[in-house]
TIRO-2110 file (N, C-alpha, C; in Angstrom, 1 decimal):
// TIRO-2110
64.3, 107.7, 84.1, N, 1, A
65.5, 108.6, 84.1, CA, 1, A
66.4, 108.2, 85.3, C, 1, A
67.7, 108.1, 85.0, N, 2, A
68.7, 107.8, 86.1, CA, 2, A
69.0, 109.0, 86.9, C, 2, A
68.9, 109.0, 88.2, N, 3, A
69.3, 110.1, 89.1, CA, 3, A
70.8, 110.4, 89.0, C, 3, A
71.1, 111.7, 89.2, N, 4, A
72.5, 112.1, 89.1, CA, 4, A
73.4, 111.4, 90.1, C, 4, A
72.8, 111.2, 91.3, N, 5, A
73.6, 110.5, 92.4, CA, 5, A
73.8, 109.1, 92.0, C, 5, A
72.9, 108.5, 91.4, N, 6, A
73.1, 107.1, 91.0, CA, 6, A
74.2, 107.0, 89.9, C, 6, A
74.2, 107.9, 89.0, N, 7, A
75.2, 108.0, 87.9, CA, 7, A
76.6, 108.1, 88.5, C, 7, A
76.7, 109.0, 89.5, N, 8, A
78.0, 109.2, 90.2, CA, 8, A
78.4, 108.0, 91.0, C, 8, A
77.5, 107.3, 91.6, N, 9, A
77.8, 106.1, 92.3, CA, 9, A
78.3, 105.0, 91.4, C, 9, A
77.6, 104.8, 90.3, N, 10, A
78.0, 103.8, 89.3, CA, 10, A
79.4, 104.1, 88.8, C, 10, A
79.6, 105.3, 88.4, N, 11, A
80.9, 105.8, 87.9, CA, 11, A
82.0, 105.5, 88.9, C, 11, A
81.8, 105.9, 90.2, N, 12, A
82.8, 105.8, 91.2, CA, 12, A
83.0, 104.3, 91.5, C, 12, A
82.0, 103.5, 91.4, N, 13, A
82.2, 102.0, 91.6, CA, 13, A
83.1, 101.4, 90.5, C, 13, A
82.9, 101.8, 89.3, N, 14, A
83.7, 101.4, 88.2, CA, 14, A
85.2, 101.8, 88.5, C, 14, A
85.4, 103.0, 88.9, N, 15, A
86.7, 103.5, 89.1, CA, 15, A
87.4, 102.8, 90.3, C, 15, A
86.6, 102.5, 91.4, N, 16, A
87.1, 101.8, 92.6, CA, 16, A
87.5, 100.4, 92.2, C, 16, A
86.7, 99.7, 91.5, N, 17, A
87.0, 98.3, 91.1, CA, 17, A
88.2, 98.3, 90.1, C, 17, A
88.2, 99.3, 89.2, N, 18, A
89.4, 99.4, 88.3, CA, 18, A
90.7, 99.6, 89.0, C, 18, A
90.6, 100.5, 90.0, N, 19, A
91.8, 100.8, 90.8, CA, 19, A
92.3, 99.6, 91.5, C, 19, A
91.4, 98.8, 92.1, N, 20, A
91.8, 97.6, 92.9, CA, 20, A
92.5, 96.6, 91.9, C, 20, A
91.8, 96.3, 90.8, N, 21, A
92.3, 95.3, 89.8, CA, 21, A
93.6, 95.8, 89.2, C, 21, A
93.7, 97.0, 88.8, N, 22, A
94.9, 97.5, 88.1, CA, 22, A
96.1, 97.7, 89.0, C, 22, A
95.8, 97.8, 90.3, N, 23, A
96.9, 97.9, 91.2, CA, 23, A
97.7, 96.5, 91.2, C, 23, A
96.9, 95.5, 90.9, N, 24, A
97.6, 94.2, 90.9, CA, 24, A
98.1, 93.8, 89.5, C, 24, A
97.3, 94.1, 88.4, N, 25, A
97.7, 93.6, 87.1, CA, 25, A
98.2, 94.6, 86.1, C, 25, A
98.2, 95.9, 86.5, N, 26, A
98.6, 97.0, 85.6, CA, 26, A
97.5, 97.4, 84.7, C, 26, A
97.8, 98.4, 83.9, N, 27, A
96.8, 99.1, 83.1, CA, 27, A
96.5, 98.2, 81.8, C, 27, A
97.6, 97.8, 81.1, N, 28, A
97.4, 97.0, 79.9, CA, 28, A
96.9, 95.6, 80.1, C, 28, A
97.2, 95.1, 81.3, N, 29, A
96.8, 93.7, 81.6, CA, 29, A
95.4, 93.5, 82.0, C, 29, A
94.6, 94.6, 82.0, N, 30, A
93.2, 94.5, 82.5, CA, 30, A
92.3, 95.1, 81.4, C, 30, A
91.3, 94.3, 81.0, N, 31, A
90.3, 94.7, 80.0, CA, 31, A
89.1, 95.3, 80.7, C, 31, A
88.5, 96.2, 79.9, N, 32, A
87.3, 96.9, 80.4, CA, 32, A
86.2, 95.9, 80.9, C, 32, A
86.1, 94.8, 80.1, N, 33, A
85.1, 93.8, 80.4, CA, 33, A
85.3, 93.2, 81.8, C, 33, A
86.5, 92.9, 82.2, N, 34, A
86.9, 92.4, 83.5, CA, 34, A
86.4, 93.3, 84.6, C, 34, A
86.7, 94.6, 84.4, N, 35, A
86.3, 95.6, 85.4, CA, 35, A
84.8, 95.7, 85.5, C, 35, A
84.1, 95.8, 84.4, N, 36, A
82.6, 95.9, 84.4, CA, 36, A
82.0, 94.7, 85.0, C, 36, A
82.5, 93.5, 84.7, N, 37, A
82.0, 92.2, 85.3, CA, 37, A
82.1, 92.3, 86.8, C, 37, A
83.3, 92.7, 87.3, N, 38, A
83.6, 92.7, 88.7, CA, 38, A
82.7, 93.8, 89.4, C, 38, A
82.5, 94.9, 88.7, N, 39, A
81.7, 96.0, 89.3, CA, 39, A
80.2, 95.7, 89.2, C, 39, A
79.8, 94.7, 88.4, N, 40, A
78.4, 94.4, 88.2, CA, 40, A
77.7, 95.4, 87.4, C, 40, A
78.4, 95.9, 86.4, N, 41, A
77.8, 96.9, 85.5, CA, 41, A
77.7, 96.4, 84.1, C, 41, A
76.6, 96.6, 83.4, N, 42, A
76.5, 96.0, 82.0, CA, 42, A
77.6, 96.6, 81.1, C, 42, A
78.0, 95.7, 80.1, N, 43, A
79.1, 96.1, 79.2, CA, 43, A
78.8, 97.4, 78.5, C, 43, A
77.6, 97.6, 78.0, N, 44, A
77.3, 98.8, 77.2, CA, 44, A
77.4, 100.1, 78.0, C, 44, A
77.5, 100.0, 79.3, N, 45, A
77.4, 101.2, 80.2, CA, 45, A
78.8, 102.0, 80.2, C, 45, A
79.9, 101.3, 79.9, N, 46, A
81.2, 101.9, 80.1, CA, 46, A
81.3, 103.3, 79.4, C, 46, A
80.9, 103.3, 78.1, N, 47, A
81.1, 104.5, 77.3, CA, 47, A
80.1, 105.6, 77.6, C, 47, A
79.1, 105.3, 78.5, N, 48, A
78.3, 106.3, 79.0, CA, 48, A
79.0, 107.2, 80.0, C, 48, A
80.0, 106.5, 80.7, N, 49, A
80.7, 107.2, 81.8, CA, 49, A
82.1, 107.7, 81.3, C, 49, A
82.7, 107.0, 80.4, N, 50, A
84.1, 107.3, 79.9, CA, 50, A
84.2, 107.2, 78.4, C, 50, A
84.9, 108.1, 77.8, N, 51, A
85.0, 108.2, 76.3, CA, 51, A
85.9, 107.1, 75.8, C, 51, A
86.8, 106.6, 76.6, N, 52, A
87.8, 105.6, 76.1, CA, 52, A
88.5, 105.0, 77.4, C, 52, A
89.3, 104.0, 77.1, N, 53, A
90.0, 103.4, 78.2, CA, 53, A
91.0, 104.4, 78.8, C, 53, A
91.6, 105.2, 77.9, N, 54, A
92.6, 106.3, 78.4, CA, 54, A
91.8, 107.3, 79.3, C, 54, A
90.6, 107.7, 78.9, N, 55, A
89.9, 108.7, 79.7, CA, 55, A
89.5, 108.0, 81.0, C, 55, A
89.2, 106.7, 81.0, N, 56, A
89.0, 106.0, 82.3, CA, 56, A
90.3, 106.0, 83.1, C, 56, A
91.4, 105.8, 82.5, N, 57, A
92.7, 105.8, 83.2, CA, 57, A
93.0, 107.1, 83.8, C, 57, A
92.7, 108.2, 83.1, N, 58, A
92.9, 109.5, 83.6, CA, 58, A
92.1, 109.8, 84.8, C, 58, A
90.8, 109.4, 84.7, N, 59, A
89.8, 109.6, 85.8, CA, 59, A
90.3, 108.8, 87.0, C, 59, A
90.7, 107.6, 86.7, N, 60, A
91.2, 106.7, 87.8, CA, 60, A
92.4, 107.3, 88.6, C, 60, A
93.3, 107.9, 87.8, N, 61, A
94.5, 108.5, 88.5, CA, 61, A
94.1, 109.7, 89.3, C, 61, A
93.2, 110.5, 88.7, N, 62, A
92.7, 111.7, 89.4, CA, 62, A
92.1, 111.4, 90.7, C, 62, A
91.2, 110.4, 90.7, N, 63, A
90.5, 109.9, 91.9, CA, 63, A
91.5, 109.4, 92.9, C, 63, A
92.5, 108.6, 92.4, N, 64, A
93.5, 108.0, 93.3, CA, 64, A
94.3, 109.2, 94.0, C, 64, A
94.8, 110.1, 93.2, N, 65, A
95.6, 111.2, 93.8, CA, 65, A
94.8, 112.1, 94.7, C, 65, A
93.5, 112.4, 94.4, N, 66, A
92.7, 113.2, 95.3, CA, 66, A
92.6, 112.5, 96.7, C, 66, A
92.4, 111.2, 96.7, N, 67, A
92.3, 110.5, 98.0, CA, 67, A
93.6, 110.5, 98.7, C, 67, A
94.7, 110.3, 97.9, N, 68, A
96.0, 110.2, 98.5, CA, 68, A
96.4, 111.5, 99.1, C, 68, A
96.2, 112.6, 98.4, N, 69, A
96.5, 113.9, 98.9, CA, 69, A
95.7, 114.3, 100.1, C, 69, A
94.5, 113.9, 100.2, N, 70, A
93.6, 114.1, 101.3, CA, 70, A
94.2, 113.4, 102.6, C, 70, A
94.7, 112.2, 102.3, N, 71, A
95.4, 111.4, 103.4, CA, 71, A
96.6, 112.1, 103.9, C, 71, A
97.4, 112.7, 103.0, N, 72, A
98.6, 113.4, 103.4, CA, 72, A
98.3, 114.6, 104.2, C, 72, A
97.3, 115.4, 103.7, N, 73, A
96.8, 116.6, 104.4, CA, 73, A
96.4, 116.3, 105.8, C, 73, A
95.7, 115.2, 106.0, N, 74, A
95.2, 114.8, 107.3, CA, 74, A
96.4, 114.4, 108.2, C, 74, A
97.3, 113.7, 107.7, N, 75, A
98.5, 113.3, 108.4, CA, 75, A
99.4, 114.5, 108.8, C, 75, A
99.5, 115.4, 107.9, N, 76, A
100.4, 116.6, 108.2, CA, 76, A
99.7, 117.6, 109.2, C, 76, A
98.4, 117.4, 109.5, N, 77, A
97.7, 118.2, 110.5, CA, 77, A
97.5, 117.5, 111.8, C, 77, A
97.9, 116.2, 111.8, N, 78, A
97.7, 115.4, 113.0, CA, 78, A
98.2, 116.0, 114.3, C, 78, A
97.3, 116.2, 115.3, N, 79, A
97.7, 116.9, 116.5, CA, 79, A
98.7, 116.0, 117.4, C, 79, A
99.4, 116.7, 118.2, N, 80, A
100.3, 115.9, 119.2, CA, 80, A
101.6, 115.5, 118.6, C, 80, A
101.9, 115.9, 117.3, N, 81, A
103.2, 115.6, 116.7, CA, 81, A
103.8, 116.8, 116.1, C, 81, A
105.1, 116.9, 116.0, N, 82, A
105.8, 117.9, 115.3, CA, 82, A
105.9, 117.5, 113.8, C, 82, A
106.4, 118.3, 112.9, N, 83, A
106.4, 118.0, 111.5, CA, 83, A
107.4, 116.9, 111.2, C, 83, A
108.5, 116.8, 111.9, N, 84, A
109.4, 115.7, 111.7, CA, 84, A
108.8, 114.4, 112.0, C, 84, A
108.0, 114.3, 113.0, N, 85, A
107.3, 113.1, 113.4, CA, 85, A
106.3, 112.7, 112.4, C, 85, A
105.6, 113.8, 111.9, N, 86, A
104.6, 113.5, 110.8, CA, 86, A
105.2, 113.0, 109.5, C, 86, A
106.3, 113.5, 109.2, N, 87, A
107.0, 113.1, 108.0, CA, 87, A
107.4, 111.6, 108.1, C, 87, A
108.0, 111.3, 109.3, N, 88, A
108.4, 109.9, 109.5, CA, 88, A
107.1, 109.0, 109.5, C, 88, A
106.0, 109.4, 110.1, N, 89, A
104.8, 108.7, 110.1, CA, 89, A
104.3, 108.5, 108.6, C, 89, A
104.5, 109.5, 107.8, N, 90, A
104.1, 109.3, 106.4, CA, 90, A
104.9, 108.2, 105.7, C, 90, A
106.2, 108.2, 105.9, N, 91, A
107.0, 107.1, 105.3, CA, 91, A
106.7, 105.8, 105.9, C, 91, A
106.4, 105.7, 107.2, N, 92, A
106.0, 104.4, 107.8, CA, 92, A
104.7, 104.0, 107.2, C, 92, A
103.8, 104.9, 106.9, N, 93, A
102.5, 104.5, 106.3, CA, 93, A
102.8, 104.1, 104.9, C, 93, A
103.7, 104.7, 104.2, N, 94, A
104.1, 104.3, 102.8, CA, 94, A
104.5, 102.8, 102.8, C, 94, A
105.4, 102.4, 103.8, N, 95, A
105.8, 101.0, 103.9, CA, 95, A
104.6, 100.1, 104.1, C, 95, A
103.7, 100.5, 104.9, N, 96, A
102.5, 99.6, 105.1, CA, 96, A
101.6, 99.4, 103.9, C, 96, A
101.5, 100.5, 103.2, N, 97, A
100.6, 100.5, 102.0, CA, 97, A
101.2, 100.0, 100.7, C, 97, A
102.5, 100.0, 100.6, N, 98, A
103.2, 99.6, 99.4, CA, 98, A
103.7, 98.1, 99.5, C, 98, A
102.9, 97.2, 99.9, N, 99, A
103.3, 95.8, 100.1, CA, 99, A
103.6, 95.3, 98.7, C, 99, A
104.6, 94.4, 98.7, N, 100, A
105.0, 93.8, 97.5, CA, 100, A
104.1, 92.6, 97.1, C, 100, A
103.3, 92.2, 98.1, N, 101, A
102.4, 91.0, 97.8, CA, 101, A
101.0, 91.5, 97.4, C, 101, A
100.4, 92.5, 98.1, N, 102, A
99.1, 92.9, 97.9, CA, 102, A
98.9, 94.3, 98.4, C, 102, A
98.8, 95.3, 97.5, N, 103, A
98.6, 96.7, 97.9, CA, 103, A
97.2, 97.1, 97.8, C, 103, A
96.3, 96.3, 97.4, N, 104, A
94.8, 96.5, 97.4, CA, 104, A
94.4, 97.9, 96.9, C, 104, A
95.0, 98.3, 95.8, N, 105, A
94.7, 99.5, 95.2, CA, 105, A
95.3, 100.8, 95.7, C, 105, A
96.2, 100.6, 96.7, N, 106, A
96.8, 101.7, 97.4, CA, 106, A
98.2, 102.1, 96.7, C, 106, A
98.7, 101.4, 95.8, N, 107, A
100.0, 101.7, 95.2, CA, 107, A
99.9, 102.0, 93.7, C, 107, A
99.0, 102.7, 93.3, N, 108, A
98.7, 102.9, 91.9, CA, 108, A
99.9, 103.7, 91.2, C, 108, A
100.4, 104.7, 91.9, N, 109, A
101.5, 105.5, 91.3, CA, 109, A
102.7, 104.6, 91.0, C, 109, A
103.0, 103.7, 91.9, N, 110, A
104.1, 102.8, 91.8, CA, 110, A
103.8, 101.8, 90.7, C, 110, A
102.6, 101.2, 90.7, N, 111, A
102.3, 100.2, 89.7, CA, 111, A
102.2, 100.7, 88.3, C, 111, A
101.6, 101.9, 88.1, N, 112, A
101.3, 102.3, 86.8, CA, 112, A
102.2, 103.4, 86.3, C, 112, A
103.1, 104.0, 87.1, N, 113, A
103.9, 105.1, 86.7, CA, 113, A
104.6, 105.0, 85.4, C, 113, A
105.5, 104.0, 85.3, N, 114, A
106.3, 103.9, 84.0, CA, 114, A
105.4, 103.4, 82.9, C, 114, A
104.5, 102.5, 83.2, N, 115, A
103.6, 101.9, 82.1, CA, 115, A
102.8, 102.9, 81.4, C, 115, A
102.0, 103.7, 82.2, N, 116, A
101.0, 104.6, 81.5, CA, 116, A
101.7, 105.8, 81.0, C, 116, A
102.8, 106.2, 81.5, N, 117, A
103.6, 107.3, 81.0, CA, 117, A
104.0, 107.1, 79.6, C, 117, A
104.3, 105.9, 79.2, N, 118, A
104.6, 105.5, 77.9, CA, 118, A
103.4, 105.3, 76.9, C, 118, A
102.3, 105.0, 77.5, N, 119, A
101.1, 104.6, 76.7, CA, 119, A
100.2, 105.8, 76.4, C, 119, A
100.1, 106.8, 77.3, N, 120, A
99.1, 107.9, 77.1, CA, 120, A
99.6, 109.2, 77.6, C, 120, A
99.6, 110.2, 76.8, N, 121, A
100.1, 111.5, 77.2, CA, 121, A
99.1, 112.1, 78.3, C, 121, A
97.8, 111.9, 78.1, N, 122, A
96.9, 112.5, 79.1, CA, 122, A
97.1, 111.8, 80.5, C, 122, A
97.4, 110.5, 80.5, N, 123, A
97.6, 109.8, 81.7, CA, 123, A
99.0, 110.2, 82.3, C, 123, A
99.9, 110.4, 81.5, N, 124, A
101.2, 110.9, 82.0, CA, 124, A
101.1, 112.2, 82.7, C, 124, A
100.3, 113.1, 82.1, N, 125, A
100.1, 114.4, 82.7, CA, 125, A
99.4, 114.3, 84.0, C, 125, A
98.4, 113.4, 84.1, N, 126, A
97.6, 113.2, 85.3, CA, 126, A
98.6, 112.7, 86.4, C, 126, A
99.5, 111.8, 86.0, N, 127, A
100.5, 111.2, 86.9, CA, 127, A
101.4, 112.3, 87.4, C, 127, A
101.9, 113.1, 86.4, N, 128, A
102.8, 114.2, 86.8, CA, 128, A
102.1, 115.2, 87.7, C, 128, A
100.9, 115.6, 87.4, N, 129, A
100.2, 116.5, 88.3, CA, 129, A
100.0, 116.0, 89.7, C, 129, A
99.7, 114.7, 89.8, N, 130, A
99.5, 114.1, 91.1, CA, 130, A
100.8, 114.0, 91.9, C, 130, A
101.9, 113.6, 91.2, N, 131, A
103.1, 113.5, 92.0, CA, 131, A
103.7, 114.8, 92.3, C, 131, A
103.5, 115.8, 91.4, N, 132, A
103.9, 117.2, 91.7, CA, 132, A
103.3, 117.7, 93.0, C, 132, A
102.0, 117.4, 93.1, N, 133, A
101.3, 117.8, 94.3, CA, 133, A
101.7, 117.1, 95.6, C, 133, A
102.1, 115.9, 95.5, N, 134, A
102.7, 115.1, 96.6, CA, 134, A
104.0, 115.8, 97.0, C, 134, A
104.8, 116.1, 96.1, N, 135, A
106.1, 116.7, 96.4, CA, 135, A
106.0, 118.1, 97.0, C, 135, A
105.0, 118.8, 96.5, N, 136, A
104.7, 120.2, 97.0, CA, 136, A
104.3, 120.1, 98.5, C, 136, A
103.5, 119.1, 98.8, N, 137, A
103.1, 118.9, 100.2, CA, 137, A
104.2, 118.5, 101.1, C, 137, A
105.1, 117.6, 100.6, N, 138, A
106.3, 117.3, 101.3, CA, 138, A
107.2, 118.5, 101.6, C, 138, A
107.3, 119.3, 100.5, N, 139, A
108.2, 120.5, 100.7, CA, 139, A
107.6, 121.4, 101.7, C, 139, A
106.3, 121.6, 101.7, N, 140, A
105.6, 122.4, 102.7, CA, 140, A
105.9, 121.9, 104.1, C, 140, A
105.8, 120.6, 104.3, N, 141, A
106.0, 120.0, 105.6, CA, 141, A
107.4, 120.2, 106.0, C, 141, A
108.4, 120.0, 105.1, N, 142, A
109.8, 120.2, 105.4, CA, 142, A
110.0, 121.7, 105.8, C, 142, A
109.5, 122.6, 105.1, N, 143, A
109.6, 124.0, 105.4, CA, 143, A
109.0, 124.3, 106.8, C, 143, A
107.9, 123.8, 107.1, N, 144, A
107.2, 124.0, 108.4, CA, 144, A
108.1, 123.3, 109.5, C, 144, A
108.7, 122.2, 109.2, N, 145, A
109.5, 121.5, 110.2, CA, 145, A
110.8, 122.4, 110.5, C, 145, A
111.3, 123.0, 109.5, N, 146, A
112.5, 123.9, 109.7, CA, 146, A
112.1, 125.1, 110.6, C, 146, A
110.9, 125.6, 110.2, N, 147, A
110.4, 126.8, 111.0, CA, 147, A
110.2, 126.5, 112.5, C, 147, A
109.7, 125.3, 112.8, N, 148, A
109.4, 125.0, 114.2, CA, 148, A
110.6, 124.4, 114.9, C, 148, A
111.7, 124.1, 114.1, N, 149, A
112.9, 123.5, 114.7, CA, 149, A
113.0, 122.0, 114.9, C, 149, A
112.0, 121.3, 114.3, N, 150, A
112.0, 119.9, 114.5, CA, 150, A
112.9, 119.1, 113.5, C, 150, A
113.3, 119.8, 112.4, N, 151, A
114.3, 119.2, 111.5, CA, 151, A
115.1, 120.3, 110.7, C, 151, A
116.1, 119.9, 110.1, N, 152, A
116.9, 120.8, 109.2, CA, 152, A
117.4, 120.1, 108.0, C, 152, A
117.6, 120.8, 106.9, N, 153, A
118.0, 120.2, 105.7, CA, 153, A
119.2, 121.0, 105.1, C, 153, A
119.9, 120.4, 104.2, N, 154, A
121.1, 121.1, 103.6, CA, 154, A
120.8, 121.6, 102.2, C, 154, A
119.6, 121.5, 101.8, N, 155, A
119.2, 122.0, 100.4, CA, 155, A
117.8, 122.6, 100.5, C, 155, A
117.3, 123.3, 99.5, N, 156, A
116.0, 123.9, 99.5, CA, 156, A
114.9, 122.8, 99.8, C, 156, A
113.9, 123.1, 100.5, N, 157, A
112.9, 122.1, 100.8, CA, 157, A
112.3, 121.4, 99.6, C, 157, A
112.1, 122.1, 98.5, N, 158, A
111.5, 121.5, 97.3, CA, 158, A
112.4, 120.5, 96.8, C, 158, A
113.7, 120.7, 96.8, N, 159, A
114.7, 119.8, 96.3, CA, 159, A
114.8, 118.5, 97.2, C, 159, A
114.7, 118.7, 98.5, N, 160, A
114.7, 117.6, 99.4, CA, 160, A
113.5, 116.8, 99.3, C, 160, A
112.3, 117.5, 99.1, N, 161, A
111.1, 116.8, 98.9, CA, 161, A
111.1, 115.9, 97.7, C, 161, A
111.6, 116.4, 96.6, N, 162, A
111.7, 115.6, 95.3, CA, 162, A
112.7, 114.4, 95.5, C, 162, A
113.8, 114.7, 96.2, N, 163, A
114.7, 113.6, 96.5, CA, 163, A
114.1, 112.5, 97.3, C, 163, A
113.3, 112.9, 98.3, N, 164, A
112.6, 111.9, 99.2, CA, 164, A
111.6, 111.1, 98.4, C, 164, A
110.8, 111.8, 97.7, N, 165, A
109.7, 111.1, 96.9, CA, 165, A
110.3, 110.1, 95.9, C, 165, A
111.3, 110.6, 95.2, N, 166, A
112.0, 109.7, 94.2, CA, 166, A
112.7, 108.5, 94.9, C, 166, A
113.2, 108.8, 96.0, N, 167, A
113.9, 107.7, 96.8, CA, 167, A
112.9, 106.6, 97.2, C, 167, A
111.7, 107.0, 97.7, N, 168, A
110.7, 106.1, 98.1, CA, 168, A
110.0, 105.4, 96.9, C, 168, A
109.8, 106.1, 95.8, N, 169, A
109.3, 105.5, 94.6, CA, 169, A
110.2, 104.4, 94.1, C, 169, A
111.5, 104.7, 94.1, N, 170, A
112.5, 103.7, 93.7, CA, 170, A
112.5, 102.5, 94.6, C, 170, A
112.4, 102.8, 95.9, N, 171, A
112.4, 101.7, 96.9, CA, 171, A
111.2, 100.8, 96.8, C, 171, A
110.1, 101.4, 96.4, N, 172, A
108.9, 100.6, 96.2, CA, 172, A
109.0, 99.6, 95.1, C, 172, A
109.7, 100.1, 94.0, N, 173, A
109.9, 99.2, 92.9, CA, 173, A
110.9, 98.1, 93.3, C, 173, A
111.9, 98.4, 94.0, N, 174, A
112.9, 97.4, 94.4, CA, 174, A
112.3, 96.4, 95.4, C, 174, A
111.4, 96.9, 96.2, N, 175, A
110.7, 95.9, 97.1, CA, 175, A
110.0, 94.8, 96.4, C, 175, A
109.4, 95.2, 95.3, N, 176, A
108.7, 94.3, 94.4, CA, 176, A
109.7, 93.3, 93.7, C, 176, A
110.8, 93.8, 93.4, N, 177, A
111.8, 93.0, 92.7, CA, 177, A
112.4, 92.0, 93.6, C, 177, A
112.9, 92.4, 94.8, N, 178, A
113.6, 91.6, 95.8, CA, 178, A
112.6, 90.8, 96.6, C, 178, A
111.3, 91.2, 96.6, N, 179, A
110.3, 90.5, 97.5, CA, 179, A
110.7, 90.5, 99.0, C, 179, A
111.2, 91.7, 99.4, N, 180, A
111.6, 91.9, 100.8, CA, 180, A
111.6, 93.4, 101.1, C, 180, A
111.6, 93.7, 102.4, N, 181, A
111.5, 95.1, 102.8, CA, 181, A
112.8, 95.8, 103.0, C, 181, A
113.9, 95.2, 102.6, N, 182, A
115.2, 95.8, 102.7, CA, 182, A
115.3, 97.2, 102.1, C, 182, A
114.8, 97.4, 100.9, N, 183, A
114.9, 98.7, 100.3, CA, 183, A
114.1, 99.8, 101.1, C, 183, A
113.0, 99.4, 101.7, N, 184, A
112.3, 100.4, 102.6, CA, 184, A
113.1, 100.8, 103.8, C, 184, A
113.8, 99.8, 104.4, N, 185, A
114.7, 100.1, 105.5, CA, 185, A
115.8, 101.0, 105.1, C, 185, A
116.4, 100.8, 103.9, N, 186, A
117.4, 101.7, 103.5, CA, 186, A
116.9, 103.1, 103.1, C, 186, A
115.7, 103.1, 102.6, N, 187, A
115.0, 104.4, 102.3, CA, 187, A
114.8, 105.2, 103.5, C, 187, A
114.3, 104.5, 104.6, N, 188, A
114.0, 105.2, 105.9, CA, 188, A
115.3, 105.8, 106.4, C, 188, A
116.4, 105.0, 106.4, N, 189, A
117.7, 105.5, 106.9, CA, 189, A
118.2, 106.7, 106.1, C, 189, A
118.0, 106.6, 104.8, N, 190, A
118.5, 107.7, 103.9, CA, 190, A
117.6, 109.0, 104.2, C, 190, A
116.3, 108.7, 104.4, N, 191, A
115.3, 109.8, 104.7, CA, 191, A
115.7, 110.6, 105.9, C, 191, A
116.0, 109.8, 107.0, N, 192, A
116.4, 110.4, 108.3, CA, 192, A
117.7, 111.2, 108.1, C, 192, A
118.6, 110.7, 107.3, N, 193, A
119.8, 111.4, 107.0, CA, 193, A
119.6, 112.7, 106.3, C, 193, A
118.7, 112.7, 105.3, N, 194, A
118.4, 113.9, 104.5, CA, 194, A
117.7, 115.0, 105.4, C, 194, A
116.9, 114.5, 106.4, N, 195, A
116.2, 115.4, 107.3, CA, 195, A
117.0, 115.7, 108.5, C, 195, A
118.2, 115.2, 108.6, N, 196, A
119.1, 115.4, 109.8, CA, 196, A
118.4, 114.9, 111.1, C, 196, A
117.7, 113.7, 111.0, N, 197, A
117.1, 113.2, 112.2, CA, 197, A
118.0, 112.0, 112.7, C, 197, A
117.8, 111.6, 113.9, N, 198, A
118.6, 110.5, 114.5, CA, 198, A
118.2, 109.2, 113.8, C, 198, A
119.2, 108.5, 113.4, N, 199, A
119.0, 107.1, 112.8, CA, 199, A
118.8, 106.1, 113.9, C, 199, A
END
């Protein structure tokens, strides 16, 4: 009998490998067999852990967003910085992780957003839930920054957070198209303007 911890480890390994490969090739461009071969898991094992490729994709997105949100939470609690500095650090981290050449599994929302939203309703909802939570955290950070006096905005924090996230999501796509960091530089300048920080 397989121990529960071993089952969890195998499942997590399949998801981790899938995330890394799909961040480079997309969801449709990757077959289950490729993931299982890379993960060192027998072909017949996949359906023991996932009912379908869509269910796998949904689990993959949930795992990705859970880790991403934990990183945001840690960054927004980082000592020695005010909230404005933490927000800028978040966007600087975004630039580092969203490379146009190799994002190593760290840019799943950018890579899969449009693709899976058209393919699968369950994956679209997982993507929406994850991005909604990111924007909620940004809104909270903006609200806290206003309260402490480190930044100010001309619109409700939730609206500014949505604008910022959409701005950076679009910049990430453009970076891939132009194969250069210019869109990130423009996004940072626009972000500082939205937050009324010195450019």
